[in-house]
Structure formats: structure tokens, C-alpha cells
C-alpha positions in Angstrom: 0.0 0.1 -0.6 2.8 2.6 -0.1 4.0 2.3 -3.0 0.9 3.6 -4.6 2.1 6.2 -2.5 6.0 6.8 -2.3 6.5 5.8 -6.0 4.8 8.6 -7.4 6.2 11.2 -4.3 10.0 10.2 -5.2 9.3 10.5 -8.8 7.7 13.8 -7.8 11.2 14.7 -5.8 13.4 12.6 -8.3 11.6 15.7 -10.7 11.9 18.3 -8.2 14.9 18.2 -5.9 17.5 15.3 -8.3 17.9 12.0 -8.1 20.8 11.9 -5.1 18.2 13.9 -3.2 15.9 11.8 -3.6 17.7 8.4 -3.1 19.8 9.3 0.2 17.1 9.9 2.4 14.9 6.9 1.3 18.1 5.0 0.8 18.3 6.4 5.0 14.5 5.5 5.5 15.4 1.9 4.2 18.6 1.3 6.4 16.9 2.5 9.5 13.8 0.7 9.0 16.3 -2.3 8.7 18.2 -1.8 11.5 14.9 -1.2 14.0 13.8 -4.6 13.1 16.6 -5.7 14.6 15.6 -4.3 17.9 12.0 -4.3 17.2 10.4 -5.1 21.3 7.0 -4.8 20.6 3.8 -4.0 18.0 4.3 -0.4 17.7 8.1 -0.8 17.4 8.0 -3.3 14.5 5.2 -1.9 12.7 7.7 1.8 13.2 10.2 -0.3 11.1 8.0 -1.7 8.2 6.6 1.7 8.1 10.2 2.9 7.3 11.6 0.6 5.4 8.6 0.1 3.5 8.8 3.8 2.3 12.4 4.1 1.9 11.9 1.1 -1.1 8.1 2.6 -2.7 10.3 5.6 -2.7 13.6 5.3 -4.0 13.2 3.4 -6.4 11.3 6.2 -9.8 14.9 7.9 -8.6 17.0 5.4 -9.3 15.4 5.0 -12.6 14.6 8.1 -13.1 19.2 8.8 -12.7 19.4 5.3 -14.7 16.7 6.6 -17.4 19.5 10.3 -17.6 23.0 8.6 -17.3 23.1 5.7 -20.1 23.0 6.3 -23.6 20.4 7.3 -26.4 21.1 3.6 -27.8 21.6 2.2 -24.6 18.7 2.4 -22.9 16.0 -0.7 -22.7 19.6 -2.7 -22.1 20.6 -0.4 -18.4 16.7 -0.5 -17.8 16.4 -4.5 -18.5 19.6 -4.5 -16.6 18.7 -2.5 -13.4 15.7 -4.7 -13.0 17.1 -7.9 -13.0 19.6 -6.3 -10.4 17.2 -6.5 -8.0 15.4 -9.7 -8.8 18.4 -11.7 -8.1 18.8 -9.3 -5.3 14.6 -10.6 -4.3 16.1 -14.4 -5.1 19.3 -13.7 -3.5 18.9 -11.6 -0.7 16.5 -13.6 1.6 18.0 -16.6 1.1 21.3 -15.6 2.0 19.7 -13.2 5.5 17.8 -16.5 6.1 21.0 -18.3 6.2 23.0 -16.4 8.3 20.0 -15.7 11.1 19.6 -19.3 11.0 23.9 -19.5 12.1 24.2 -16.3 13.6 20.4 -14.1 14.3 18.0 -12.3 13.5 18.7 -9.3 15.1 22.6 -10.0 12.7 21.3 -10.5 10.1 18.8 -7.7 10.2 21.7 -5.7 11.5 23.8 -6.3 8.2 21.2 -5.3 5.4 21.0 -2.4 7.1 24.9 -1.6 7.0 25.0 -2.8 3.4 22.2 -0.2 2.7 24.7 2.8 5.3 27.3 1.3 2.9 25.7 1.5 -0.7 24.1 5.1 0.5 27.3 6.6 1.7 28.9 4.9 -2.3 26.0 6.3 -3.7 26.7 10.0 -2.0 30.2 10.4 -3.6 30.1 9.1 -6.7 27.3 8.8 -7.9 26.7 12.0 -10.8 23.3 14.1 -9.9 20.7 15.1 -11.8 18.9 18.3 -11.6 15.0 19.2 -13.6 16.5 17.0 -16.3 13.5 17.3 -18.1 12.0 14.8 -18.1 8.2 14.6 -17.6 6.0 11.1 -17.5 4.2 12.8 -20.3 6.9 14.4 -22.6 9.1 18.2 -22.8 7.2 21.2 -21.1 5.9 22.7 -24.3 8.8 25.1 -26.0 11.3 23.6 -23.8 14.5 22.4 -26.8 16.9 20.7 -23.7 13.7 18.6 -22.4 16.3 14.4 -22.8 19.2 14.5 -22.2 19.8 13.9 -25.8 18.6 17.7 -26.1 21.0 18.6 -23.1 23.9 16.9 -25.3 23.2 18.7 -28.4 21.9 15.7 -30.0 18.9 15.2 -30.8 17.4 14.1 -33.6 13.2 14.3 -32.9 12.8 18.1 -32.0 11.6 18.3 -35.8 12.9 22.1 -36.0 16.4 21.3 -38.5 18.3 21.6 -35.7 
């Protein structure tokens, strides 16, 4: 249910404030929520942890997807998006099994603390290394009227779809 609200908000934030500005707080929510899961001691702390983790997951995807589209070469966008989706599917397939095995070998809190640590480390790496795109002009239904700089190709000067002879 969080995805129905969080995903559009994440897309809006990525367009309004920039990809990194949208992704970093979402990653922090995931890290905090998964870290809280390691120490929940009751119903409300569990609900809070799940809410933070779920909110972060729903907010992060649009920003990462938009950044991928912005930075991928025009002739490779489909392949790059396919690869990012495959990586996500692989993580959903292997992550629970691996963390379940770790939890059995150690404890559930240890597995969840590891999850939180990996997300925090990934977030820090992303903050340090990822390029940012602010107001790339990408909108759900195309560029703003009159904007010739609304696509990544147009910003690079190799947009062949403008139709203005340039």
C-alpha cells in the first residue's frame, strides 16, 4: 500500500529536487527501518520499522530509475533498464535466502543489522560517487511545451527528434 503513495512521491521528488536528493533520504529510511527490525520489542516498534523500510523502498525506485535513464546512452537505455531490473530481481531472490541462512547461523538481529549496514554503506558510496541530475526535464508525458532542452539528448546537442531542423 505504501507504493501507491510513495512511488509517485519519489518520482516527483526526483524531478523536483534531483535524483540524489530523492534517493539518499529513501536509502536512509531503508537503513533505519531494517536496523530497527533488529531491535524491535513490541507491536508499535515493529510497525514503525516496517513503515520506514517500506516507505524507503517505495521512494527510492523512481529516483534510481530516472537517474539510470538520464545517464544511459540513448541507444542503450532499454538494455541498461533491463540490467537494473535483473539486478533487483536477483537481490530479491538471493537476499532472503542468504539472510535467512545467516540468521539461522547467528541470529535474526545480526542478519538485519547486516542488511542495515549494507544499505548504509551503499548509500554512502552513492552519495560520494553518483552523478546528480536536477530537473532533467523528464516528465511522465514528455517535455514541457516549448522546451528544446527537455531530454538528455537535447542537452547533449544530439537530439534528432526535435523537428526544428537543428
